[in-house]
C-alpha positions as CSV (number, residue, x, y, z in Angstrom):
1,M,-9.7,2.5,-6.0
2,S,-9.7,6.2,-5.0
3,N,-8.2,5.3,-1.6
4,R,-5.1,3.6,-2.9
5,A,-2.4,4.4,-5.5
6,V,-2.9,3.5,-9.1
7,L,-0.5,0.9,-10.6
8,E,-0.2,1.0,-14.4
9,V,1.8,-1.7,-16.2
10,I,3.1,-1.6,-19.8
11,A,1.6,-4.4,-21.9
12,L,2.6,-5.5,-25.4
13,D,0.1,-8.2,-26.0
14,V,-2.7,-10.4,-24.5
15,E,-0.2,-12.5,-22.4
16,D,1.2,-9.4,-20.8
17,A,-2.2,-8.0,-20.1
18,V,-3.6,-11.1,-18.5
19,A,-0.5,-11.4,-16.3
20,A,-0.6,-7.8,-15.3
21,Q,-4.3,-8.0,-14.3
22,A,-3.7,-11.2,-12.4
23,G,-0.9,-9.5,-10.4
24,G,-3.1,-6.6,-9.4
25,A,-2.5,-3.9,-12.0
26,D,-5.1,-1.2,-12.0
27,R,-4.5,-0.1,-15.6
28,L,-2.5,-1.0,-18.6
29,E,-0.6,1.1,-21.1
30,L,-0.7,-0.8,-24.4
31,V,2.2,-0.2,-26.8
32,T,4.3,-1.9,-29.4
33,D,8.1,-1.7,-30.1
34,M,9.7,-0.9,-26.8
35,A,13.0,-0.5,-28.7
36,A,11.5,2.8,-29.7
37,D,10.2,3.4,-26.2
38,G,6.7,2.4,-27.2
39,L,4.7,3.1,-30.3
40,T,1.0,2.7,-31.3
41,P,-0.2,-0.9,-31.3
42,S,-2.2,-2.4,-34.1
43,R,-6.0,-2.1,-34.0
44,E,-6.1,-6.0,-33.9
45,T,-3.8,-6.1,-30.8
46,F,-5.9,-3.6,-29.0
47,A,-9.1,-5.5,-29.8
48,A,-7.6,-8.8,-28.5
49,V,-6.3,-7.2,-25.3
50,R,-9.6,-5.4,-24.7
51,A,-11.4,-8.7,-25.0
52,A,-9.0,-10.5,-22.6
53,V,-9.0,-8.1,-19.6
54,D,-11.5,-5.9,-17.9
55,I,-9.2,-3.3,-16.3
56,P,-8.8,0.2,-17.9
57,L,-6.5,0.3,-20.9
58,R,-4.7,3.3,-22.2
59,V,-3.4,3.1,-25.8
60,M,-0.3,4.8,-27.0
61,L,-0.6,7.2,-29.9
62,R,3.0,7.6,-31.1
63,R,4.5,6.8,-34.5
64,T,8.2,7.5,-34.2
65,D,11.0,7.3,-31.6
66,G,11.5,10.6,-30.0
67,F,8.9,13.3,-29.2
68,A,8.2,14.9,-32.6
69,A,4.7,14.2,-33.9
70,G,5.8,13.0,-37.3
71,P,3.0,12.9,-40.0
72,V,0.0,14.2,-38.1
73,D,-2.5,12.8,-40.6
74,L,-1.3,9.3,-39.8
75,L,-1.7,9.9,-36.1
76,V,-5.2,11.2,-36.6
77,E,-6.0,8.2,-38.7
78,Q,-4.7,5.8,-36.0
79,A,-6.7,7.6,-33.4
80,R,-9.8,7.4,-35.4
81,E,-9.4,3.6,-36.0
82,L,-8.7,2.9,-32.4
83,R,-11.7,4.9,-31.3
84,A,-13.8,2.9,-33.8
85,E,-12.5,-0.3,-32.2
86,G,-13.7,0.9,-28.8
87,A,-10.6,2.5,-27.3
88,E,-11.6,5.0,-24.6
89,E,-8.3,6.1,-23.0
90,F,-5.0,7.2,-24.6
91,V,-1.4,8.2,-24.1
92,L,0.2,10.9,-26.3
93,G,2.5,13.9,-26.2
94,F,4.5,15.8,-28.8
95,L,7.1,18.5,-28.6
96,K,8.3,21.1,-31.1
97,P,12.0,21.4,-31.8
98,D,12.3,24.2,-29.3
99,G,11.0,21.9,-26.5
100,A,7.5,23.5,-26.3
101,A,4.4,21.4,-26.6
102,D,3.3,20.8,-30.2
103,L,-0.2,22.1,-29.6
104,A,-1.2,21.8,-33.3
105,A,-0.4,18.1,-33.4
106,I,-1.9,17.4,-30.0
107,E,-5.1,19.2,-30.8
108,A,-5.4,17.5,-34.1
109,V,-5.3,14.1,-32.4
110,L,-7.6,15.2,-29.6
111,G,-10.1,16.1,-32.3
112,E,-10.6,12.4,-32.9
113,L,-10.8,11.4,-29.2
114,G,-14.1,13.0,-28.4
115,G,-13.1,14.1,-24.9
116,C,-11.6,10.7,-23.9
117,R,-9.2,10.7,-20.9
118,W,-5.6,10.7,-21.8
119,T,-2.0,10.9,-20.4
120,F,0.6,13.3,-21.5
121,H,3.7,11.0,-21.5
122,R,7.3,11.5,-20.8
123,A,7.8,14.1,-23.4
124,I,7.4,16.4,-20.4
125,D,10.8,15.2,-19.2
126,R,12.3,16.7,-22.4
127,A,10.4,19.9,-22.3
128,A,12.3,23.2,-22.3
129,D,10.0,24.4,-19.5
130,R,7.9,21.9,-17.6
131,D,5.8,24.6,-15.9
132,Q,5.0,26.4,-19.1
133,L,4.2,23.1,-20.8
134,R,1.7,22.2,-18.1
135,K,0.1,25.6,-18.3
136,S,-0.2,25.4,-22.1
137,L,-2.0,22.1,-21.9
138,A,-4.2,22.8,-18.9
139,E,-7.4,23.5,-20.7
140,L,-7.2,20.6,-23.2
141,P,-10.2,18.2,-23.0
142,G,-9.6,14.9,-21.3
143,L,-6.0,15.4,-20.0
144,D,-6.0,13.8,-16.5
145,T,-2.5,12.4,-16.1
146,Y,1.2,13.2,-16.6
147,L,3.6,10.2,-17.0
148,T,6.9,11.6,-15.8
149,A,10.2,10.6,-14.1
150,G,10.9,14.2,-13.2
151,S,14.0,14.1,-15.3
152,A,15.1,12.7,-18.7
153,E,17.6,10.6,-16.7
154,G,14.9,8.8,-14.8
155,V,13.2,8.8,-11.4
156,G,16.4,8.6,-9.4
157,A,17.5,12.0,-10.8
158,G,14.0,13.4,-10.9
159,L,12.8,12.8,-7.3
160,P,13.2,16.4,-6.2
161,V,11.1,17.6,-9.2
162,L,8.4,15.0,-8.6
163,V,8.1,15.9,-4.9
164,A,7.9,19.6,-5.7
165,E,5.2,19.0,-8.4
166,A,3.2,16.8,-6.1
167,G,3.1,19.6,-3.7
168,R,1.6,21.9,-6.3
169,R,-1.4,19.8,-7.1
170,G,-4.5,21.9,-7.6
171,E,-2.5,24.9,-8.9
172,P,-3.2,26.0,-12.5
173,G,-1.5,23.4,-14.7
174,Y,-1.1,20.9,-11.8
175,G,-4.6,19.4,-11.6
176,A,-3.7,16.2,-13.5
177,R,-2.5,13.2,-11.6
178,L,1.3,12.5,-11.4
179,L,1.9,9.0,-12.8
180,V,5.6,8.3,-11.9
181,G,7.5,6.0,-14.2
182,G,10.9,5.7,-16.0
183,G,13.4,3.8,-14.0
184,L,11.1,3.6,-11.0
185,E,12.3,1.4,-8.2
186,L,10.7,0.1,-5.1
187,S,13.2,2.1,-3.0
188,H,11.7,5.3,-4.5
189,L,8.2,4.6,-3.1
190,P,8.5,5.9,0.4
191,V,9.6,9.4,-0.7
192,L,7.0,9.5,-3.4
193,L,4.1,8.2,-1.3
194,G,5.1,10.6,1.5
195,A,4.8,13.5,-1.0
196,G,1.3,12.4,-1.9
197,V,2.0,10.8,-5.3
198,D,-0.7,8.3,-6.1
199,G,0.1,7.0,-9.5
200,F,2.9,4.6,-10.5
201,H,3.9,3.1,-13.9
202,I,6.2,0.1,-14.4
203,G,7.6,-1.6,-17.5
204,G,10.8,-3.4,-17.0
205,A,10.1,-3.8,-13.3
206,A,7.2,-6.1,-14.3
207,R,9.6,-8.3,-16.4
208,P,12.4,-9.8,-14.2
209,S,13.6,-11.7,-17.2
210,G,13.8,-8.7,-19.5
211,W,11.7,-7.3,-22.4
212,S,12.0,-10.5,-24.4
213,A,9.9,-12.3,-21.7
214,P,6.3,-11.6,-20.7
215,V,5.0,-9.6,-17.8
216,S,5.4,-11.5,-14.5
217,A,2.2,-11.6,-12.4
218,S,4.2,-12.1,-9.3
219,A,6.4,-9.1,-10.0
220,V,3.3,-7.0,-10.5
221,A,1.9,-8.4,-7.2
222,T,5.1,-7.3,-5.4
223,W,4.5,-3.7,-6.5
224,R,0.8,-3.9,-5.8
225,E,1.5,-5.0,-2.2
226,A,4.1,-2.3,-1.8
227,L,1.5,0.3,-2.8
228,A,-1.4,-1.2,-0.8
């Protein structure tokens, strides 16, 4: 696994998860309500998916569309319930109105995660200062990944930022893996792989028939082969 890029696929349910694993996904991001760009799934959905596949599974902790935390007590409660159900990896990320990381909300949720590994999601693409955000989060326990397109407009617009950040890996604030997603296309891979990016995240690209249809194992396999 360490010698090849990681391919993460968005899953909404057991059918998606099984197809993604069959196609060669290395990890799943489990969410609900993609109309709101992905919210926290139910405890029951997590349990069913966890029982159906054996690849790593990161669970979204997000209650509302946008990047404000919303009621932090409810986020904390959901985190606690998912941990009790056996969740071990998570996805989260909250911004204050000024575009800085909402450290109070993030730390409140992390208090329930017990050092579990987690991804800071595409809130980074809406941050007022990406570099400052990274440095403000660098010492938080468990943070090992940034899911980013490099731009709020998607990977096509963000490629220069992604290439630059890949070149800074190991600097303070840049130790976490870049997981590139958000309008990612196969045509973007040569530049990203050439820059040393080793994490890729797909949602719509795994569903040739759209979000109303399940993940396609063959579509996932196409990406896995491209990253082999």
